[in-house]
All heavy atoms as a GROMACS GRO file, in nm:
protein
  587
    1MET      N    1  23.679  13.883   1.246
    1MET     CA    2  23.657  13.811   1.126
    1MET      C    3  23.774  13.715   1.110
    1MET      O    4  23.897  13.746   1.131
    1MET     CB    5  23.657  13.906   1.009
    1MET     CG    6  23.641  13.833   0.876
    1MET     SD    7  23.614  13.932   0.733
    1MET     CE    8  23.777  13.987   0.692
    2VAL      N    9  23.746  13.591   1.083
    2VAL     CA   10  23.842  13.482   1.065
    2VAL      C   11  23.886  13.492   0.914
    2VAL      O   12  23.797  13.470   0.829
    2VAL     CB   13  23.786  13.342   1.102
    2VAL    CG1   14  23.893  13.236   1.075
    2VAL    CG2   15  23.746  13.345   1.250
    3THR      N   16  24.015  13.503   0.891
    3THR     CA   17  24.061  13.512   0.754
    3THR      C   18  24.111  13.376   0.705
    3THR      O   19  24.134  13.286   0.788
    3THR     CB   20  24.173  13.612   0.743
    3THR    OG1   21  24.282  13.571   0.821
    3THR    CG2   22  24.125  13.756   0.789
    4LEU      N   23  24.142  13.364   0.575
    4LEU     CA   24  24.202  13.245   0.523
    4LEU      C   25  24.330  13.201   0.596
    4LEU      O   26  24.342  13.084   0.627
    4LEU     CB   27  24.219  13.257   0.379
    4LEU     CG   28  24.283  13.131   0.307
    4LEU    CD1   29  24.197  13.006   0.333
    4LEU    CD2   30  24.299  13.158   0.156
    5PRO      N   31  24.415  13.302   0.621
    5PRO     CA   32  24.545  13.267   0.684
    5PRO      C   33  24.514  13.218   0.821
    5PRO      O   34  24.585  13.129   0.878
    5PRO     CB   35  24.620  13.394   0.692
    5PRO     CG   36  24.574  13.471   0.572
    5PRO     CD   37  24.430  13.440   0.552
    6ASP      N   38  24.416  13.269   0.892
    6ASP     CA   39  24.379  13.212   1.028
    6ASP      C   40  24.327  13.078   1.020
    6ASP      O   41  24.364  12.988   1.097
    6ASP     CB   42  24.265  13.296   1.083
    6ASP     CG   43  24.307  13.445   1.114
    6ASP    OD1   44  24.430  13.462   1.136
    6ASP    OD2   45  24.218  13.530   1.112
    7ARG      N   46  24.250  13.045   0.922
    7ARG     CA   47  24.195  12.902   0.901
    7ARG      C   48  24.305  12.804   0.862
    7ARG      O   49  24.307  12.686   0.906
    7ARG     CB   50  24.083  12.897   0.792
    7ARG     CG   51  23.957  12.970   0.841
    7ARG     CD   52  23.839  12.939   0.750
    7ARG     NE   53  23.854  12.972   0.606
    7ARG     CZ   54  23.828  13.090   0.549
    7ARG    NH1   55  23.773  13.186   0.622
    7ARG    NH2   56  23.849  13.100   0.423
    8VAL      N   57  24.403  12.851   0.781
    8VAL     CA   58  24.514  12.765   0.750
    8VAL      C   59  24.594  12.742   0.870
    8VAL      O   60  24.642  12.630   0.884
    8VAL     CB   61  24.602  12.844   0.634
    8VAL    CG1   62  24.735  12.770   0.616
    8VAL    CG2   63  24.527  12.840   0.505
    9ALA      N   64  24.617  12.838   0.953
    9ALA     CA   65  24.696  12.811   1.078
    9ALA      C   66  24.626  12.712   1.157
    9ALA      O   67  24.694  12.631   1.227
    9ALA     CB   68  24.715  12.947   1.148
   10GLN      N   69  24.491  12.715   1.175
   10GLN     CA   70  24.419  12.619   1.253
   10GLN      C   71  24.434  12.478   1.198
   10GLN      O   72  24.453  12.384   1.271
   10GLN     CB   73  24.268  12.658   1.258
   10GLN     CG   74  24.238  12.792   1.338
   10GLN     CD   75  24.095  12.834   1.314
   10GLN    OE1   76  24.020  12.773   1.232
   10GLN    NE2   77  24.054  12.934   1.387
   11MET      N   78  24.421  12.475   1.064
   11MET     CA   79  24.439  12.336   0.998
   11MET      C   80  24.585  12.286   1.014
   11MET      O   81  24.601  12.168   1.034
   11MET     CB   82  24.402  12.342   0.855
   11MET     CG   83  24.263  12.355   0.824
   11MET     SD   84  24.162  12.206   0.881
   11MET     CE   85  24.092  12.269   1.037
   12ARG      N   86  24.676  12.372   1.008
   12ARG     CA   87  24.822  12.330   1.028
   12ARG      C   88  24.840  12.274   1.167
   12ARG      O   89  24.899  12.159   1.180
   12ARG     CB   90  24.905  12.450   1.010
   12ARG     CG   91  25.062  12.414   1.022
   12ARG     CD   92  25.150  12.544   1.006
   12ARG     NE   93  25.130  12.606   0.876
   12ARG     CZ   94  25.193  12.589   0.772
   12ARG    NH1   95  25.282  12.486   0.762
   12ARG    NH2   96  25.174  12.661   0.662
   13GLU      N   97  24.788  12.336   1.269
   13GLU     CA   98  24.794  12.285   1.406
   13GLU      C   99  24.722  12.152   1.423
   13GLU      O  100  24.773  12.060   1.479
   13GLU     CB  101  24.732  12.385   1.503
   13GLU     CG  102  24.818  12.503   1.523
   13GLU     CD  103  24.752  12.604   1.627
   13GLU    OE1  104  24.674  12.566   1.708
   13GLU    OE2  105  24.788  12.729   1.621
   14LEU      N  106  24.603  12.147   1.365
   14LEU     CA  107  24.522  12.023   1.371
   14LEU      C  108  24.596  11.906   1.296
   14LEU      O  109  24.604  11.796   1.354
   14LEU     CB  110  24.383  12.047   1.304
   14LEU     CG  111  24.293  11.924   1.305
   14LEU    CD1  112  24.264  11.884   1.451
   14LEU    CD2  113  24.166  11.965   1.234
   15PHE      N  114  24.649  11.932   1.181
   15PHE     CA  115  24.715  11.828   1.101
   15PHE      C  116  24.839  11.779   1.176
   15PHE      O  117  24.868  11.657   1.185
   15PHE     CB  118  24.753  11.881   0.965
   15PHE     CG  119  24.787  11.766   0.869
   15PHE    CD1  120  24.715  11.647   0.857
   15PHE    CD2  121  24.901  11.784   0.790
   15PHE    CE1  122  24.747  11.553   0.770
   15PHE    CE2  123  24.935  11.682   0.702
   15PHE     CZ  124  24.862  11.565   0.689
   16GLU      N  125  24.919  11.864   1.243
   16GLU     CA  126  25.028  11.826   1.321
   16GLU      C  127  24.989  11.747   1.439
   16GLU      O  128  25.054  11.656   1.478
   16GLU     CB  129  25.108  11.944   1.366
   16GLU     CG  130  25.194  12.016   1.248
   16GLU     CD  131  25.256  12.143   1.286
   16GLU    OE1  132  25.260  12.182   1.397
   16GLU    OE2  133  25.329  12.196   1.193
   17GLU      N  134  24.875  11.775   1.500
   17GLU     CA  135  24.822  11.694   1.617
   17GLU      C  136  24.795  11.555   1.571
   17GLU      O  137  24.812  11.466   1.659
   17GLU     CB  138  24.699  11.760   1.674
   17GLU     CG  139  24.723  11.880   1.757
   17GLU     CD  140  24.605  11.954   1.804
   17GLU    OE1  141  24.491  11.895   1.805
   17GLU    OE2  142  24.607  12.071   1.838
   18ILE      N  143  24.750  11.529   1.453
   18ILE     CA  144  24.717  11.398   1.405
   18ILE      C  145  24.837  11.329   1.336
   18ILE      O  146  24.819  11.212   1.287
   18ILE     CB  147  24.584  11.387   1.326
   18ILE    CG1  148  24.602  11.468   1.195
   18ILE    CG2  149  24.467  11.440   1.409
   18ILE    CD1  150  24.486  11.454   1.098
   19GLY      N  151  24.949  11.390   1.335
   19GLY     CA  152  25.070  11.322   1.284
   19GLY      C  153  25.124  11.366   1.147
   19GLY      O  154  25.219  11.308   1.100
   20GLY      N  155  25.057  11.470   1.091
   20GLY     CA  156  25.109  11.513   0.962
   20GLY      C  157  25.189  11.643   0.964
   20GLY      O  158  25.202  11.701   1.074
   21LYS      N  159  25.226  11.686   0.851
   21LYS     CA  160  25.303  11.819   0.839
   21LYS      C  161  25.266  11.882   0.707
   21LYS      O  162  25.264  11.822   0.604
   21LYS     CB  163  25.455  11.792   0.843
   21LYS     CG  164  25.538  11.919   0.845
   21LYS     CD  165  25.681  11.875   0.853
   21LYS     CE  166  25.766  12.007   0.852
   21LYS     NZ  167  25.917  11.978   0.859
   22ILE      N  168  25.222  12.007   0.718
   22ILE     CA  169  25.208  12.096   0.599
   22ILE      C  170  25.330  12.152   0.556
   22ILE      O  171  25.392  12.233   0.621
   22ILE     CB  172  25.094  12.195   0.631
   22ILE    CG1  173  24.959  12.130   0.666
   22ILE    CG2  174  25.074  12.285   0.494
   22ILE    CD1  175  24.845  12.220   0.703
   23LEU      N  176  25.375  12.114   0.435
   23LEU     CA  177  25.503  12.167   0.380
   23LEU      C  178  25.488  12.305   0.311
   23LEU      O  179  25.577  12.379   0.307
   23LEU     CB  180  25.562  12.073   0.284
   23LEU     CG  181  25.587  11.924   0.337
   23LEU    CD1  182  25.638  11.841   0.233
   23LEU    CD2  183  25.688  11.938   0.458
   24GLY      N  184  25.371  12.328   0.263
   24GLY     CA  185  25.338  12.453   0.196
   24GLY      C  186  25.193  12.460   0.156
   24GLY      O  187  25.124  12.361   0.129
   25ILE      N  188  25.141  12.583   0.158
   25ILE     CA  189  25.007  12.613   0.113
   25ILE      C  190  25.013  12.735   0.015
   25ILE      O  191  25.071  12.837   0.045
   25ILE     CB  192  24.912  12.637   0.232
   25ILE    CG1  193  24.902  12.513   0.316
   25ILE    CG2  194  24.771  12.680   0.174
   25ILE    CD1  195  24.805  12.527   0.430
   26TYR      N  196  24.961  12.712  -0.104
   26TYR     CA  197  24.962  12.820  -0.203
   26TYR      C  198  24.830  12.854  -0.258
   26TYR      O  199  24.746  12.766  -0.286
   26TYR     CB  200  25.054  12.766  -0.323
   26TYR     CG  201  25.186  12.724  -0.265
   26TYR    CD1  202  25.202  12.580  -0.231
   26TYR    CD2  203  25.300  12.798  -0.249
   26TYR    CE1  204  25.325  12.536  -0.193
   26TYR    CE2  205  25.412  12.752  -0.203
   26TYR     CZ  206  25.434  12.625  -0.170
   26TYR     OH  207  25.551  12.577  -0.126
   27LEU      N  208  24.796  12.980  -0.277
   27LEU     CA  209  24.683  13.023  -0.351
   27LEU      C  210  24.716  13.014  -0.498
   27LEU      O  211  24.828  13.046  -0.543
   27LEU     CB  212  24.649  13.168  -0.312
   27LEU     CG  213  24.601  13.180  -0.170
   27LEU    CD1  214  24.561  13.332  -0.148
   27LEU    CD2  215  24.480  13.099  -0.141
   28THR      N  216  24.622  12.968  -0.576
   28THR     CA  217  24.651  12.948  -0.713
   28THR      C  218  24.543  13.016  -0.800
   28THR      O  219  24.434  13.055  -0.753
   28THR     CB  220  24.651  12.796  -0.749
   28THR    OG1  221  24.525  12.736  -0.722
   28THR    CG2  222  24.759  12.721  -0.672
   29MET      N  223  24.578  13.028  -0.926
   29MET     CA  224  24.479  13.085  -1.030
   29MET      C  225  24.447  12.971  -1.126
   29MET      O  226  24.538  12.888  -1.170
   29MET     CB  227  24.539  13.200  -1.094
   29MET     CG  228  24.572  13.309  -1.008
   29MET     SD  229  24.677  13.443  -1.084
   29MET     CE  230  24.577  13.491  -1.230
   30GLY      N  231  24.322  12.951  -1.157
   30GLY     CA  232  24.286  12.843  -1.250
   30GLY      C  233  24.171  12.758  -1.182
   30GLY      O  234  24.099  12.811  -1.109
   31GLN      N  235  24.177  12.635  -1.216
   31GLN     CA  236  24.073  12.533  -1.174
   31GLN      C  237  24.061  12.526  -1.024
   31GLN      O  238  23.962  12.514  -0.966
   31GLN     CB  239  24.102  12.400  -1.228
   31GLN     CG  240  23.998  12.304  -1.188
   31GLN     CD  241  24.020  12.167  -1.256
   31GLN    OE1  242  24.107  12.148  -1.342
   31GLN    NE2  243  23.941  12.063  -1.217
   32TYR      N  244  24.179  12.539  -0.953
   32TYR     CA  245  24.180  12.519  -0.802
   32TYR      C  246  24.219  12.653  -0.742
   32TYR      O  247  24.305  12.732  -0.794
   32TYR     CB  248  24.280  12.417  -0.766
   32TYR     CG  249  24.251  12.280  -0.822
   32TYR    CD1  250  24.317  12.230  -0.935
   32TYR    CD2  251  24.144  12.207  -0.776
   32TYR    CE1  252  24.280  12.110  -0.992
   32TYR    CE2  253  24.103  12.091  -0.828
   32TYR     CZ  254  24.173  12.042  -0.943
   32TYR     OH  255  24.140  11.918  -0.994
   33ASP      N  256  24.160  12.686  -0.632
   33ASP     CA  257  24.190  12.811  -0.553
   33ASP      C  258  24.306  12.796  -0.464
   33ASP      O  259  24.362  12.894  -0.428
   33ASP     CB  260  24.065  12.849  -0.468
   33ASP     CG  261  23.945  12.874  -0.554
   33ASP    OD1  262  23.961  12.936  -0.669
   33ASP    OD2  263  23.838  12.848  -0.514
   34GLN      N  264  24.338  12.680  -0.423
   34GLN     CA  265  24.442  12.657  -0.321
   34GLN      C  266  24.502  12.520  -0.341
   34GLN      O  267  24.437  12.418  -0.370
   34GLN     CB  268  24.376  12.665  -0.180
   34GLN     CG  269  24.473  12.658  -0.072
   34GLN     CD  270  24.403  12.680   0.060
   34GLN    OE1  271  24.289  12.708   0.069
   34GLN    NE2  272  24.474  12.648   0.169
   35VAL      N  273  24.630  12.509  -0.320
   35VAL     CA  274  24.705  12.381  -0.327
   35VAL      C  275  24.783  12.371  -0.192
   35VAL      O  276  24.854  12.468  -0.151
   35VAL     CB  277  24.800  12.377  -0.454
   35VAL    CG1  278  24.884  12.255  -0.436
   35VAL    CG2  279  24.722  12.381  -0.578
   36ALA      N  280  24.776  12.251  -0.132
   36ALA     CA  281  24.850  12.234  -0.010
   36ALA      C  282  24.946  12.112  -0.036
   36ALA      O  283  24.900  12.009  -0.090
   36ALA     CB  284  24.764  12.202   0.106
   37VAL      N  285  25.072  12.130   0.006
   37VAL     CA  286  25.165  12.008  -0.006
   37VAL      C  287  25.184  11.964   0.132
   37VAL      O  288  25.222  12.036   0.228
   37VAL     CB  289  25.300  12.059  -0.066
   37VAL    CG1  290  25.396  11.949  -0.071
   37VAL    CG2  291  25.272  12.124  -0.202
   38LEU      N  292  25.153  11.829   0.153
   38LEU     CA  293  25.147  11.767   0.282
   38LEU      C  294  25.243  11.653   0.291
   38LEU      O  295  25.274  11.592   0.192
   38LEU     CB  296  25.003  11.717   0.326
   38LEU     CG  297  24.889  11.813   0.291
   38LEU    CD1  298  24.752  11.735   0.306
   38LEU    CD2  299  24.891  11.931   0.381
   39GLU      N  300  25.287  11.623   0.415
   39GLU     CA  301  25.362  11.501   0.446
   39GLU      C  302  25.290  11.432   0.557
   39GLU      O  303  25.251  11.497   0.661
   39GLU     CB  304  25.502  11.543   0.484
   39GLU     CG  305  25.593  11.430   0.497
   39GLU     CD  306  25.737  11.478   0.529
   39GLU    OE1  307  25.767  11.517   0.642
   39GLU    OE2  308  25.815  11.478   0.431
   40ALA      N  309  25.265  11.298   0.539
   40ALA     CA  310  25.196  11.227   0.645
   40ALA      C  311  25.258  11.088   0.650
   40ALA      O  312  25.313  11.033   0.563
   40ALA     CB  313  25.040  11.216   0.617
   41PRO      N  314  25.236  11.019   0.769
   41PRO     CA  315  25.298  10.889   0.780
   41PRO      C  316  25.220  10.777   0.700
   41PRO      O  317  25.273  10.678   0.671
   41PRO     CB  318  25.276  10.856   0.929
   41PRO     CG  319  25.168  10.947   0.981
   41PRO     CD  320  25.175  11.071   0.889
   42ASP      N  321  25.094  10.809   0.661
   42ASP     CA  322  25.015  10.715   0.583
   42ASP      C  323  24.888  10.785   0.517
   42ASP      O  324  24.865  10.901   0.546
   42ASP     CB  325  24.962  10.596   0.678
   42ASP     CG  326  24.896  10.653   0.798
   42ASP    OD1  327  24.825  10.740   0.794
   42ASP    OD2  328  24.929  10.595   0.906
   43ASP      N  329  24.830  10.714   0.431
   43ASP     CA  330  24.713  10.773   0.357
   43ASP      C  331  24.602  10.802   0.454
   43ASP      O  332  24.524  10.892   0.422
   43ASP     CB  333  24.672  10.679   0.243
   43ASP     CG  334  24.779  10.666   0.133
   43ASP    OD1  335  24.862  10.764   0.118
   43ASP    OD2  336  24.771  10.571   0.055
   44GLU      N  337  24.589  10.719   0.552
   44GLU     CA  338  24.477  10.740   0.640
   44GLU      C  339  24.481  10.876   0.715
   44GLU      O  340  24.378  10.935   0.740
   44GLU     CB  341  24.474  10.627   0.749
   44GLU     CG  342  24.425  10.491   0.690
   44GLU     CD  343  24.537  10.417   0.616
   44GLU    OE1  344  24.654  10.458   0.623
   44GLU    OE2  345  24.504  10.322   0.544
   45THR      N  346  24.605  10.916   0.754
   45THR     CA  347  24.619  11.052   0.814
   45THR      C  348  24.579  11.165   0.725
   45THR      O  349  24.498  11.253   0.762
   45THR     CB  350  24.764  11.070   0.852
   45THR    OG1  351  24.798  10.964   0.948
   45THR    CG2  352  24.788  11.201   0.929
   46VAL      N  353  24.613  11.150   0.591
   46VAL     CA  354  24.561  11.255   0.496
   46VAL      C  355  24.417  11.242   0.479
   46VAL      O  356  24.345  11.350   0.476
   46VAL     CB  357  24.636  11.235   0.357
   46VAL    CG1  358  24.582  11.333   0.252
   46VAL    CG2  359  24.784  11.254   0.386
   47ALA      N  360  24.359  11.129   0.469
   47ALA     CA  361  24.208  11.115   0.460
   47ALA      C  362  24.142  11.168   0.574
   47ALA      O  363  24.037  11.238   0.564
   47ALA     CB  364  24.178  10.969   0.446
   48ARG      N  365  24.200  11.154   0.696
   48ARG     CA  366  24.138  11.211   0.814
   48ARG      C  367  24.129  11.361   0.808
   48ARG      O  368  24.034  11.432   0.851
   48ARG     CB  369  24.208  11.164   0.942
   48ARG     CG  370  24.154  11.215   1.071
   48ARG     CD  371  24.228  11.146   1.186
   48ARG     NE  372  24.172  11.190   1.309
   48ARG     CZ  373  24.228  11.182   1.429
   48ARG    NH1  374  24.345  11.128   1.440
   48ARG    NH2  375  24.173  11.235   1.533
   49LEU      N  376  24.241  11.427   0.768
   49LEU     CA  377  24.248  11.567   0.748
   49LEU      C  378  24.142  11.613   0.643
   49LEU      O  379  24.071  11.717   0.667
   49LEU     CB  380  24.386  11.623   0.697
   49LEU     CG  381  24.393  11.768   0.673
   49LEU    CD1  382  24.368  11.845   0.813
   49LEU    CD2  383  24.524  11.804   0.613
   50ALA      N  384  24.128  11.538   0.532
   50ALA     CA  385  24.032  11.579   0.436
   50ALA      C  386  23.890  11.574   0.489
   50ALA      O  387  23.807  11.658   0.460
   50ALA     CB  388  24.044  11.484   0.312
   51VAL      N  389  23.865  11.479   0.567
   51VAL     CA  390  23.729  11.464   0.631
   51VAL      C  391  23.703  11.587   0.729
   51VAL      O  392  23.600  11.635   0.731
   51VAL     CB  393  23.709  11.333   0.702
   51VAL    CG1  394  23.587  11.327   0.791
   51VAL    CG2  395  23.704  11.220   0.597
   52LEU      N  396  23.811  11.611   0.802
   52LEU     CA  397  23.794  11.728   0.898
   52LEU      C  398  23.772  11.858   0.828
   52LEU      O  399  23.696  11.936   0.868
   52LEU     CB  400  23.924  11.735   0.985
   52LEU     CG  401  23.939  11.623   1.084
   52LEU    CD1  402  24.082  11.634   1.144
   52LEU    CD2  403  23.839  11.630   1.198
   53ILE      N  404  23.845  11.889   0.713
   53ILE     CA  405  23.816  12.008   0.632
   53ILE      C  406  23.684  12.001   0.572
   53ILE      O  407  23.613  12.107   0.577
   53ILE     CB  408  23.938  12.014   0.530
   53ILE    CG1  409  24.071  12.045   0.596
   53ILE    CG2  410  23.898  12.132   0.433
   53ILE    CD1  411  24.187  12.042   0.496
   54ALA      N  412  23.644  11.892   0.518
   54ALA     CA  413  23.515  11.883   0.452
   54ALA      C  414  23.400  11.908   0.552
   54ALA      O  415  23.298  11.969   0.519
   54ALA     CB  416  23.494  11.752   0.389
   55GLY      N  417  23.422  11.865   0.676
   55GLY     CA  418  23.326  11.884   0.779
   55GLY      C  419  23.303  12.024   0.826
   55GLY      O  420  23.198  12.062   0.879
   56ARG      N  421  23.395  12.110   0.783
   56ARG     CA  422  23.380  12.254   0.819
   56ARG      C  423  23.296  12.329   0.719
   56ARG      O  424  23.262  12.440   0.732
   56ARG     CB  425  23.518  12.323   0.824
   56ARG     CG  426  23.606  12.258   0.934
   56ARG     CD  427  23.742  12.319   0.940
   56ARG     NE  428  23.722  12.446   1.014
   56ARG     CZ  429  23.823  12.518   1.069
   56ARG    NH1  430  23.948  12.476   1.051
   56ARG    NH2  431  23.807  12.621   1.135
   57GLY      N  432  23.264  12.257   0.605
   57GLY     CA  433  23.187  12.324   0.498
   57GLY      C  434  23.261  12.398   0.394
   57GLY      O  435  23.378  12.415   0.406
   58ASN      N  436  23.193  12.429   0.288
   58ASN     CA  437  23.239  12.507   0.171
   58ASN      C  438  23.377  12.476   0.123
   58ASN      O  439  23.448  12.556   0.071
   58ASN     CB  440  23.223  12.662   0.200
   58ASN     CG  441  23.331  12.715   0.280
   58ASN    OD1  442  23.409  12.653   0.343
   58ASN    ND2  443  23.343  12.853   0.275
   59ALA      N  444  23.415  12.348   0.132
   59ALA     CA  445  23.544  12.310   0.073
   59ALA      C  446  23.530  12.168   0.006
   59ALA      O  447  23.469  12.084   0.058
   59ALA     CB  448  23.653  12.301   0.181
   60THR      N  449  23.596  12.160  -0.102
   60THR     CA  450  23.604  12.022  -0.168
   60THR      C  451  23.756  11.999  -0.188
   60THR      O  452  23.837  12.094  -0.187
   60THR     CB  453  23.536  12.026  -0.308
   60THR    OG1  454  23.592  12.128  -0.388
   60THR    CG2  455  23.382  12.047  -0.291
   61SER      N  456  23.793  11.877  -0.202
   61SER     CA  457  23.937  11.846  -0.215
   61SER      C  458  23.954  11.738  -0.316
   61SER      O  459  23.868  11.660  -0.353
   61SER     CB  460  24.001  11.812  -0.082
   61SER     OG  461  23.940  11.682  -0.032
   62GLU      N  462  24.071  11.731  -0.373
   62GLU     CA  463  24.126  11.622  -0.445
   62GLU      C  464  24.265  11.587  -0.398
   62GLU      O  465  24.349  11.674  -0.390
   62GLU     CB  466  24.136  11.664  -0.593
   62GLU     CG  467  24.177  11.557  -0.685
   62GLU     CD  468  24.182  11.594  -0.834
   62GLU    OE1  469  24.110  11.696  -0.874
   62GLU    OE2  470  24.249  11.532  -0.911
   63THR      N  471  24.281  11.458  -0.359
   63THR     CA  472  24.405  11.416  -0.302
   63THR      C  473  24.482  11.339  -0.415
   63THR      O  474  24.436  11.255  -0.475
   63THR     CB  475  24.382  11.322  -0.190
   63THR    OG1  476  24.304  11.394  -0.084
   63THR    CG2  477  24.513  11.273  -0.118
   64LEU      N  478  24.613  11.379  -0.424
   64LEU     CA  479  24.704  11.319  -0.524
   64LEU      C  480  24.820  11.254  -0.452
   64LEU      O  481  24.888  11.326  -0.376
   64LEU     CB  482  24.752  11.418  -0.633
   64LEU     CG  483  24.639  11.499  -0.699
   64LEU    CD1  484  24.707  11.613  -0.782
   64LEU    CD2  485  24.567  11.394  -0.792
   65ARG      N  486  24.840  11.131  -0.462
   65ARG     CA  487  24.958  11.069  -0.403
   65ARG      C  488  25.086  11.089  -0.496
   65ARG      O  489  25.076  11.058  -0.607
   65ARG     CB  490  24.932  10.914  -0.390
   65ARG     CG  491  25.048  10.828  -0.344
   65ARG     CD  492  25.105  10.863  -0.208
   65ARG     NE  493  25.190  10.761  -0.158
   65ARG     CZ  494  25.320  10.763  -0.168
   65ARG    NH1  495  25.382  10.847  -0.234
   65ARG    NH2  496  25.392  10.661  -0.104
   66CYS      N  497  25.182  11.146  -0.431
   66CYS     CA  498  25.302  11.174  -0.513
   66CYS      C  499  25.422  11.073  -0.476
   66CYS      O  500  25.427  11.029  -0.358
   66CYS     CB  501  25.352  11.321  -0.482
   66CYS     SG  502  25.243  11.443  -0.525
   67PHE      N  503  25.499  11.050  -0.562
   67PHE     CA  504  25.617  10.966  -0.544
   67PHE      C  505  25.741  11.033  -0.571
   67PHE      O  506  25.762  11.101  -0.681
   67PHE     CB  507  25.611  10.836  -0.634
   67PHE     CG  508  25.495  10.751  -0.600
   67PHE    CD1  509  25.373  10.769  -0.657
   67PHE    CD2  510  25.502  10.652  -0.503
   67PHE    CE1  511  25.264  10.681  -0.631
   67PHE    CE2  512  25.398  10.570  -0.472
   67PHE     CZ  513  25.274  10.584  -0.538
   68SER      N  514  25.838  11.033  -0.478
   68SER     CA  515  25.976  11.087  -0.511
   68SER      C  516  26.051  11.005  -0.617
   68SER      O  517  26.009  10.892  -0.646
   68SER     CB  518  26.061  11.098  -0.383
   68SER     OG  519  26.089  10.958  -0.342
   69MET      N  520  26.151  11.062  -0.680
   69MET     CA  521  26.233  10.982  -0.766
   69MET      C  522  26.288  10.855  -0.697
   69MET      O  523  26.303  10.753  -0.762
   69MET     CB  524  26.340  11.072  -0.829
   69MET     CG  525  26.289  11.168  -0.932
   69MET     SD  526  26.189  11.100  -1.064
   69MET     CE  527  26.025  11.151  -1.020
   70ASP      N  528  26.333  10.860  -0.575
   70ASP     CA  529  26.383  10.746  -0.502
   70ASP      C  530  26.274  10.637  -0.490
   70ASP      O  531  26.300  10.516  -0.505
   70ASP     CB  532  26.443  10.791  -0.364
   70ASP     CG  533  26.572  10.857  -0.378
   70ASP    OD1  534  26.642  10.848  -0.485
   70ASP    OD2  535  26.600  10.933  -0.287
   71GLU      N  536  26.152  10.685  -0.452
   71GLU     CA  537  26.041  10.587  -0.447
   71GLU      C  538  26.013  10.522  -0.582
   71GLU      O  539  25.988  10.402  -0.594
   71GLU     CB  540  25.919  10.655  -0.390
   71GLU     CG  541  25.934  10.698  -0.240
   71GLU     CD  542  25.818  10.783  -0.198
   71GLU    OE1  543  25.776  10.881  -0.267
   71GLU    OE2  544  25.768  10.753  -0.084
   72LEU      N  545  26.024  10.604  -0.684
   72LEU     CA  546  25.999  10.555  -0.824
   72LEU      C  547  26.106  10.451  -0.856
   72LEU      O  548  26.070  10.340  -0.909
   72LEU     CB  549  26.001  10.664  -0.925
   72LEU     CG  550  25.990  10.625  -1.062
   72LEU    CD1  551  25.859  10.549  -1.092
   72LEU    CD2  552  25.998  10.741  -1.157
   73ARG      N  553  26.231  10.478  -0.821
   73ARG     CA  554  26.339  10.377  -0.846
   73ARG      C  555  26.304  10.244  -0.777
   73ARG      O  556  26.328  10.135  -0.832
   73ARG     CB  557  26.472  10.436  -0.809
   73ARG     CG  558  26.529  10.529  -0.900
   73ARG     CD  559  26.671  10.578  -0.859
   73ARG     NE  560  26.719  10.673  -0.948
   73ARG     CZ  561  26.699  10.806  -0.937
   73ARG    NH1  562  26.632  10.854  -0.830
   73ARG    NH2  563  26.755  10.892  -1.023
   74ASN      N  564  26.258  10.257  -0.652
   74ASN     CA  565  26.229  10.131  -0.587
   74ASN      C  566  26.108  10.060  -0.641
   74ASN      O  567  26.103   9.936  -0.636
   74ASN     CB  568  26.190  10.162  -0.434
   74ASN     CG  569  26.312  10.201  -0.350
   74ASN    OD1  570  26.431  10.161  -0.386
   74ASN    ND2  571  26.299  10.282  -0.255
   75LEU      N  572  26.014  10.128  -0.700
   75LEU     CA  573  25.907  10.073  -0.762
   75LEU      C  574  25.946  10.000  -0.895
   75LEU      O  575  25.883   9.890  -0.932
   75LEU     CB  576  25.798  10.169  -0.811
   75LEU     CG  577  25.718  10.234  -0.690
   75LEU    CD1  578  25.635  10.349  -0.730
   75LEU    CD2  579  25.629  10.126  -0.617
   76LEU      N  580  26.048  10.052  -0.960
   76LEU     CA  581  26.089   9.996  -1.083
   76LEU      C  582  26.181   9.874  -1.063
   76LEU      O  583  26.197   9.787  -1.140
   76LEU     CB  584  26.171  10.100  -1.167
   76LEU     CG  585  26.084  10.222  -1.214
   76LEU    CD1  586  26.168  10.325  -1.279
   76LEU    CD2  587  25.962  10.176  -1.306
   0.00000   0.00000   0.00000
């Protein structure tokens, strides 16, 4: 039987192959069942991962672009 930790490990390897890095994955209580904190060179890399995950079935996602305080200072 393939467990959630097994599937997460597979996605971690796949995401690293396409140039990203998973910083953390957390199970949550509430509206969302799981939260993943990712780092990627660009939005397209994250979108590619989202498409790959969606293609496996039974998953939906919401992507949120985060800005560090240094990035915010540069925007201001």
